[in-house]
C-alpha positions as CSV (number, residue, x, y, z in Angstrom):
1,M,6.2,-48.5,-34.7
2,S,3.2,-49.2,-32.9
3,S,3.6,-52.5,-33.3
4,L,7.1,-52.5,-31.0
5,L,5.6,-50.5,-28.5
6,A,3.0,-53.1,-28.2
7,E,5.5,-55.8,-28.1
8,N,8.2,-53.7,-25.7
9,P,5.6,-51.2,-23.7
10,V,7.4,-49.0,-21.8
11,R,7.8,-50.3,-17.9
12,T,7.2,-47.7,-14.9
13,P,9.2,-48.2,-11.8
14,S,6.4,-49.7,-9.9
15,D,6.0,-52.3,-12.6
16,M,10.0,-53.3,-12.0
17,P,10.8,-55.6,-9.1
18,D,13.0,-54.2,-6.3
19,A,16.3,-56.1,-5.6
20,A,14.8,-57.9,-3.0
21,A,12.4,-59.1,-4.9
22,R,14.5,-60.1,-7.7
23,S,16.9,-62.1,-5.5
24,G,13.5,-64.0,-3.5
25,E,13.8,-62.1,-0.1
26,T,10.8,-60.9,1.8
27,R,11.2,-57.5,2.8
28,V,9.4,-56.1,6.3
29,R,8.4,-52.7,6.3
30,Q,9.2,-51.1,9.5
31,G,7.1,-48.6,11.5
32,P,8.1,-45.1,13.3
33,K,10.6,-45.4,15.7
34,G,9.7,-45.4,19.5
35,F,11.4,-44.2,22.7
36,T,13.6,-46.5,24.2
37,L,13.4,-46.8,28.4
38,I,16.6,-44.6,29.1
39,E,14.7,-42.0,26.5
40,L,11.6,-42.2,28.7
41,L,13.8,-42.1,31.9
42,V,15.4,-38.6,31.0
43,V,12.2,-37.0,29.9
44,I,10.7,-37.6,33.5
45,A,13.4,-36.8,34.9
46,M,13.5,-33.4,33.2
47,I,10.0,-32.8,34.1
48,A,10.3,-33.4,37.3
49,L,13.3,-31.3,37.7
50,L,11.5,-28.9,36.1
51,M,8.2,-29.3,38.2
52,A,10.2,-28.9,41.5
53,I,12.4,-25.5,40.0
54,L,8.4,-24.4,39.1
55,T,7.4,-25.4,42.6
56,S,9.7,-23.3,44.5
57,A,9.5,-20.1,42.3
58,L,5.9,-20.1,43.1
59,S,6.5,-20.6,47.0
60,M,8.6,-17.9,47.1
61,A,6.4,-15.7,44.7
62,R,3.9,-16.6,47.7
63,K,5.8,-15.7,50.5
64,Q,6.9,-12.3,49.1
65,V,3.6,-11.2,47.8
66,R,2.6,-12.1,51.8
67,A,5.8,-9.8,52.7
68,T,4.3,-7.1,50.8
69,V,0.6,-7.4,51.9
70,C,2.1,-7.2,55.6
71,M,3.9,-4.1,54.8
72,A,0.8,-2.9,53.1
73,A,-0.9,-3.3,56.4
74,L,1.9,-1.9,58.6
75,K,1.7,1.1,56.6
76,Q,-1.5,1.8,57.0
77,W,-1.2,1.4,61.2
78,G,1.2,4.4,60.9
79,L,-1.3,6.5,59.1
80,C,-3.5,5.7,61.7
81,Y,-1.0,7.1,64.4
82,Q,-0.2,10.1,62.5
83,L,-3.9,10.9,62.2
84,Y,-4.3,10.4,65.5
85,A,-1.5,12.9,66.3
86,A,-3.1,15.4,64.6
87,D,-6.1,15.4,66.0
88,H,-4.4,15.5,69.8
89,N,-2.0,18.1,69.5
90,S,0.9,16.0,68.0
91,K,0.3,13.5,71.3
92,L,0.3,9.9,70.8
93,P,-2.2,7.5,72.3
94,F,-2.2,7.3,76.2
95,Y,-1.8,4.1,78.3
96,T,-4.0,3.4,81.3
97,G,-3.7,0.2,82.7
98,G,-6.7,-2.1,83.0
99,T,-8.5,0.1,80.8
100,V,-9.2,0.0,77.1
101,N,-6.4,2.6,76.7
102,T,-3.7,0.1,76.4
103,T,-4.0,-1.0,72.6
104,H,-3.7,0.0,69.2
105,M,-7.2,-2.1,68.4
106,E,-9.3,-0.1,70.6
107,T,-7.3,3.5,70.5
108,L,-6.9,3.9,67.0
109,R,-10.3,2.1,66.3
110,P,-11.9,5.5,64.3
111,Y,-8.9,5.7,62.1
112,Y,-8.9,2.2,60.5
113,S,-13.0,1.5,60.7
114,D,-12.6,-1.9,62.4
115,I,-11.0,-3.4,59.2
116,N,-10.1,-6.5,60.8
117,K,-7.5,-7.4,57.6
118,M,-5.4,-4.9,59.1
119,R,-4.9,-6.3,62.0
120,T,-3.2,-9.2,60.7
121,C,-0.1,-10.4,58.7
122,P,-1.4,-12.7,55.8
123,T,1.7,-15.1,56.9
124,A,-0.1,-15.2,60.7
125,I,-4.0,-15.5,60.5
126,K,-5.1,-18.5,61.9
127,V,-4.9,-18.8,65.9
128,A,-3.1,-21.8,67.4
129,T,-4.2,-22.6,70.9
130,G,-0.9,-24.1,72.4
131,N,0.5,-21.5,74.3
132,P,-2.4,-20.1,76.6
133,T,-1.5,-16.5,78.4
134,G,-2.7,-17.9,81.7
135,L,-4.9,-14.7,82.1
136,Q,-8.2,-15.4,80.5
137,A,-9.6,-19.0,79.6
138,R,-9.3,-18.5,75.8
139,S,-6.4,-15.7,75.4
140,Y,-3.5,-17.2,73.5
141,F,0.0,-15.9,72.6
142,G,0.6,-16.0,68.9
143,Y,3.7,-18.1,67.0
144,T,5.8,-17.3,63.9
145,R,2.7,-18.4,61.7
146,N,0.2,-17.8,63.8
147,A,-2.3,-14.8,65.3
148,W,-2.9,-14.1,69.0
149,Q,-6.0,-13.9,70.5
150,I,-7.6,-12.2,73.8
151,D,-10.7,-13.1,75.3
152,V,-12.4,-10.3,74.9
153,A,-15.4,-11.3,77.5
154,Q,-13.2,-11.8,80.5
155,A,-10.4,-9.0,79.4
156,G,-11.7,-5.8,81.2
157,W,-9.5,-3.9,79.0
158,M,-11.0,-5.0,75.5
159,A,-14.0,-3.9,74.3
160,D,-16.8,-7.1,74.2
161,S,-17.4,-6.2,70.8
162,D,-13.8,-6.2,69.7
163,W,-12.7,-9.4,67.4
164,G,-9.7,-10.1,69.6
165,I,-7.4,-11.4,67.1
166,G,-4.0,-9.9,65.7
167,S,-0.8,-11.0,64.3
168,F,0.5,-7.1,64.8
169,G,2.3,-5.8,68.1
170,E,2.7,-2.1,69.4
171,N,5.6,-0.5,71.3
172,S,4.2,0.7,74.3
173,W,6.8,3.1,75.0
174,I,5.2,5.2,72.6
175,R,2.4,6.0,74.9
176,D,2.5,8.3,78.0
177,V,1.7,6.1,80.9
178,L,-1.2,7.2,83.2
179,E,-2.2,6.6,86.5
180,S,-5.7,5.7,87.3
181,N,-6.5,9.3,88.4
182,G,-4.9,10.9,85.6
183,S,-1.3,11.6,86.9
184,R,1.7,10.5,84.7
185,D,3.4,7.3,85.9
186,T,6.9,8.9,87.1
187,S,8.6,5.7,86.3
188,R,8.2,5.9,82.9
189,I,8.7,9.5,82.1
190,G,11.9,10.2,80.4
191,K,11.7,7.2,78.1
192,T,8.4,7.4,76.9
193,W,7.7,8.6,73.3
194,V,4.4,11.1,74.1
195,T,4.6,12.8,71.0
196,I,4.6,12.7,67.1
197,D,7.4,15.5,66.8
198,V,10.4,14.4,69.6
199,K,13.6,14.2,68.8
200,N,14.5,10.8,67.3
201,I,10.8,9.5,66.5
202,K,11.4,8.6,63.1
203,D,13.9,5.9,64.5
204,A,11.2,4.6,67.0
205,P,9.5,1.4,66.1
206,F,5.6,1.7,66.3
207,I,4.4,-1.6,65.3
208,G,5.3,-4.3,64.1
209,D,5.0,-8.5,63.2
210,A,4.7,-9.8,66.9
211,R,3.7,-12.6,69.5
212,W,1.1,-10.7,71.3
213,N,-0.8,-7.2,71.2
214,N,1.8,-4.9,72.7
215,A,5.1,-5.3,74.7
216,W,7.7,-2.9,76.4
217,P,11.2,-3.6,74.7
218,D,14.4,-3.1,76.2
219,N,17.9,-3.3,74.5
220,D,19.3,-5.2,77.6
221,N,16.4,-7.9,77.7
222,P,18.5,-11.1,77.1
223,A,18.8,-13.0,73.7
224,P,16.6,-16.3,73.7
225,A,18.6,-19.6,74.3
226,S,17.9,-22.7,71.8
227,V,14.3,-24.1,72.3
228,A,12.3,-26.7,71.1
229,T,9.1,-24.8,70.9
230,E,7.9,-21.6,70.6
231,E,6.2,-22.1,73.9
232,Q,9.2,-22.3,75.6
233,M,11.0,-19.1,74.2
234,Y,8.3,-16.8,74.9
235,N,5.5,-17.1,77.6
236,I,3.9,-15.3,80.7
237,G,6.9,-14.6,82.5
238,N,8.6,-12.5,79.6
239,W,5.6,-11.7,77.4
240,S,6.9,-7.9,77.6
241,Q,10.3,-8.4,76.5
242,I,11.8,-7.7,73.3
243,V,11.7,-11.9,72.3
244,C,7.8,-10.5,71.7
245,Y,9.0,-9.7,68.3
246,V,11.7,-12.3,67.8
247,M,11.1,-14.3,65.1
248,R,11.6,-15.0,61.3
249,R,7.8,-14.2,60.0
250,H,9.7,-13.0,56.7
251,K,12.8,-14.5,55.6
252,D,15.4,-13.9,58.8
253,G,12.9,-11.4,60.3
254,I,9.9,-9.3,60.5
255,N,8.4,-5.9,59.3
256,I,8.2,-2.9,61.6
257,C,6.7,0.3,61.1
258,F,8.6,3.5,62.5
259,G,7.6,6.7,64.2
260,D,7.9,8.4,60.5
261,G,5.5,6.0,58.9
262,T,7.9,4.0,56.9
263,V,8.2,0.5,57.1
264,R,11.2,-1.8,56.5
265,H,12.5,-5.6,57.4
266,V,14.4,-5.8,60.2
267,Q,16.1,-9.0,61.3
268,A,15.9,-10.1,64.0
269,E,19.4,-9.5,65.2
270,E,18.9,-6.0,64.5
271,L,15.9,-5.7,67.4
272,W,18.7,-5.3,69.9
273,T,19.9,-1.9,67.8
274,L,16.7,-0.5,67.8
275,R,15.4,2.8,69.5
276,W,12.3,1.1,71.3
277,N,12.5,4.0,74.1
278,R,14.0,7.5,74.6
279,Q,16.9,5.9,76.2
280,S,17.4,2.8,74.4
281,V,21.4,2.1,74.0
282,R,22.3,-0.2,71.2
283,T,23.1,-4.1,71.8
284,D,25.1,-6.1,69.6
285,V,24.0,-9.7,70.5
286,G,26.3,-11.3,67.7
287,D,25.6,-15.0,66.7
288,A,22.9,-15.5,70.1
289,L,20.1,-16.0,67.2
290,A,21.9,-18.3,65.0
291,W,19.7,-21.4,66.0
292,L,16.5,-19.6,64.7
293,K,16.3,-21.2,61.3
294,P,15.5,-18.7,58.8
295,T,11.8,-18.8,56.8
296,F,12.4,-19.2,53.2
């Protein structure tokens, strides 16, 4: 038996030539299959699409965060007004032209501890110098995306130590207007809110996103016509009108703090429907602001 195995050994698969070898052919061993050009282009296109979606989502998230921080700052200003009224027998700050008693920055200083960050919306922190007020050398109106600036060294109604920058504006109709001798300005009586507990005060805008530190808006102020630049829409000729607040800083409008301390988003077109003063009458401006592009 052993002699038979020696003459006819068992052959393993590795010892047996394959068909190609038996036929005299040479087999070429192929490596791993790679991507084709079309497949690579498809992958690149998909990555680009995902990046675009992600970038857009991140941009929207940043804007939403800024709007939320803006509302939080305005909420703090609302609290400052409440605290002031609590310390002054329910009276709101008064207004005396030409003095420091004209601005929320000075009147409410004891309640916000000079925290400058409270004075600007995170969407409009940097000052732009393209729209000078013409009143002082370095005073500039704000923009949708820029803060206003007051030249405190030259403005007699500002403390010299004040920061002089902000992007919120007070509705001055909330203040009782006094003459320099302390008597009330009779032309404003009946329109100003004066106290925190007067009827309908919850509907009165106190402070919000603005191009200047204050204004005297009226519902019969005209809606701005289409313009090429913001300087053409807002300047020293109409600084006190409702246009001070007309912009789309947050999507289609601005944020405003009302008399009851609540803060809400207001469309630009809605500004003419608010109770700026006690005699305000709602006005519908229709599509007059259709040209004003939303900020997304």
